[in-house]
C-alpha positions in Angstrom: -14.1 -45.4 -4.0 -15.7 -47.6 -6.8 -16.0 -46.1 -10.6 -13.8 -44.5 -11.9 -12.3 -43.6 -14.8 -10.2 -40.5 -16.2 -11.4 -36.7 -17.5 -9.5 -35.0 -20.0 -7.4 -33.1 -17.8 -5.7 -35.8 -15.9 -7.8 -35.7 -13.3 -9.1 -39.1 -11.8 -13.1 -39.4 -11.3 -14.4 -41.8 -8.4 -18.1 -42.4 -7.4 -17.5 -42.7 -4.0 -20.9 -45.1 -2.6 -20.9 -44.8 1.5 -19.8 -40.7 1.2 -23.3 -40.2 -1.8 -21.1 -38.1 -4.3 -18.9 -38.3 -7.0 -15.1 -36.6 -6.2 -12.3 -35.1 -8.4 -9.4 -36.4 -7.8 -5.6 -34.2 -9.8 -2.9 -35.6 -10.3 -1.2 -33.9 -7.5 -3.7 -35.7 -5.4 -6.3 -32.2 -4.1 -10.1 -33.5 -3.9 -12.9 -31.8 -4.8 -16.4 -33.1 -4.5 -18.2 -33.3 -8.3 -22.2 -33.0 -7.2 -22.9 -35.0 -4.1 -26.7 -34.7 -4.1 -30.0 -34.3 -6.1 -33.2 -32.3 -5.4 -31.9 -31.2 -1.8 -30.7 -34.7 -1.0 -27.4 -37.1 -1.2 -26.7 -39.7 -3.1 -27.5 -43.6 -2.6 -24.2 -45.3 -3.2 -22.9 -43.8 -6.3 -21.8 -47.1 -8.0 -20.0 -46.2 -11.3 -19.5 -43.5 -13.9 -18.9 -42.5 -17.7 -17.6 -40.1 -18.8 -18.6 -38.8 -22.2 -16.8 -37.5 -25.3 -18.2 -33.9 -23.5 -16.9 -33.8 -20.4 -20.4 -35.3 -18.7 -20.5 -38.4 -16.1 -23.6 -41.0 -16.8 -23.3 -42.3 -13.6 -25.0 -45.2 -11.3 -27.0 -44.8 -8.1 -28.0 -48.0 -6.4 -27.6 -48.9 -2.9 -25.6 -52.1 -1.7 -24.5 -51.9 1.4 -27.9 -51.4 3.8 -28.2 -48.1 3.3 -31.7 -46.2 3.3 -32.6 -45.4 -0.3 -32.4 -42.0 -0.5 -33.6 -41.1 -3.8 -37.0 -42.9 -3.3 -35.2 -45.7 -6.1 -32.2 -46.3 -7.6 -31.7 -44.5 -10.7 -29.3 -42.9 -13.4 -27.9 -38.9 -14.0 -26.5 -37.5 -15.6 -23.4 -34.5 -14.4 -23.5 -31.4 -16.6 -19.9 -31.1 -18.7 -19.0 -27.6 -17.0 -20.6 -29.7 -13.8 -23.0 -26.2 -13.0 -26.6 -29.4 -13.5 -27.9 -33.4 -12.4 -30.5 -34.4 -14.1 -32.4 -38.2 -13.6 -31.7 -39.9 -16.7 -32.7 -43.3 -16.0 -35.7 -43.9 -13.1 -37.2 -47.4 -13.9 -34.4 -49.7 -13.3 -35.2 -52.3 -10.4 -30.7 -51.7 -9.1 -28.5 -50.1 -12.2 -24.7 -51.2 -11.4 -22.5 -50.6 -14.7 -22.2 -48.7 -17.2 -20.2 -47.4 -20.0 -20.8 -45.4 -23.6 -19.5 -45.6 -26.7 -17.0 -43.5 -28.0 -18.6 -40.9 -30.4 -21.1 -40.3 -27.3 -24.8 -42.1 -29.6 -24.7 -44.7 -26.7 -24.7 -46.0 -23.5 -25.3 -48.9 -22.3 -26.4 -49.8 -18.8 -26.9 -52.8 -16.4 -30.0 -53.3 -14.4 -28.0 -55.7 -12.1 -31.2 -56.4 -9.6 -33.4 -57.1 -13.0 -30.5 -59.6 -14.4 -30.0 -57.6 -18.1 -28.5 -54.8 -19.9 -30.4 -52.1 -21.8 -28.8 -49.9 -24.4 -30.2 -46.0 -25.0 -29.4 -43.7 -26.7 -27.3 -40.3 -25.9 -29.3 -36.9 -26.9 -27.7 -33.6 -26.8 -28.8 -32.5 -24.4 -27.3 -36.1 -22.5 -31.1 -37.1 -22.2 -31.4 -40.8 -22.8 -34.3 -42.0 -24.7 -34.9 -45.3 -26.5 -34.2 -48.5 -23.9 -34.2 -51.7 -26.7 -33.4 -55.2 -24.2 -29.5 -55.9 -25.3 -28.6 -58.4 -23.3 -30.1 -60.8 -20.2 -27.3 -60.7 -17.8 -26.1 -60.0 -14.0 -23.5 -58.7 -14.9 -21.8 -55.7 -12.7 -18.1 -53.6 -14.4 -18.7 -54.0 -18.3 -16.1 -52.3 -20.7 -16.1 -51.6 -24.4 -12.7 -52.9 -27.0 -12.5 -50.3 -29.5 -14.6 -53.0 -31.9 -17.5 -52.5 -30.2 -17.6 -55.5 -28.4 -19.3 -55.1 -25.1 -17.8 -57.2 -21.4 -19.3 -57.1 -18.5 -18.5 -58.8 -15.2 -21.0 -61.4 -14.1 -19.8 -65.7 -13.2 -17.1 -64.8 -15.5 -16.1 -62.1 -18.6 -18.7 -62.5 -21.4 -18.3 -60.7 -24.2 -20.9 -59.4 -27.1 -20.6 -58.1 -30.4 -22.5 -55.0 -31.6 -25.6 -57.0 -32.4 -26.0 -57.8 -28.5 -24.5 -61.8 -29.8 -22.3 -63.6 -27.0 -18.9 -64.0 -28.9 
């Protein structure tokens, strides 16, 4: 497993890159598959995820460990809160990696590790993304956000940026 997050019910959601899927693990240890394919094809290598306030899940799907690019590219997806549908929401990155959203569910930050950039997206009510300003030129893996809106990027060191995109 790589990307991990707890949902509102206390289940641990995990990106299983080798298995090409997102799973949910209950506090009792029961594992269920939330999503394992898009358009009938397994995912590449789900890498990181963020659960939005409504319970939907954004996740990146790059290729790092020599697997084939099954999805015709490396993308970001959104699993609906009711788990009934998955949508491809970012299609123009080289290698999407870490991602995090704001607590109000209005903004999603996505690292394009392959292009050495972090972008900021507006989140629409249906989970789709619009606008894509460059936020920072950073080749980062994981990221997180603090209560003051500062973003922490893991690069060769932990880099901190304020919500305006200025390095602290």
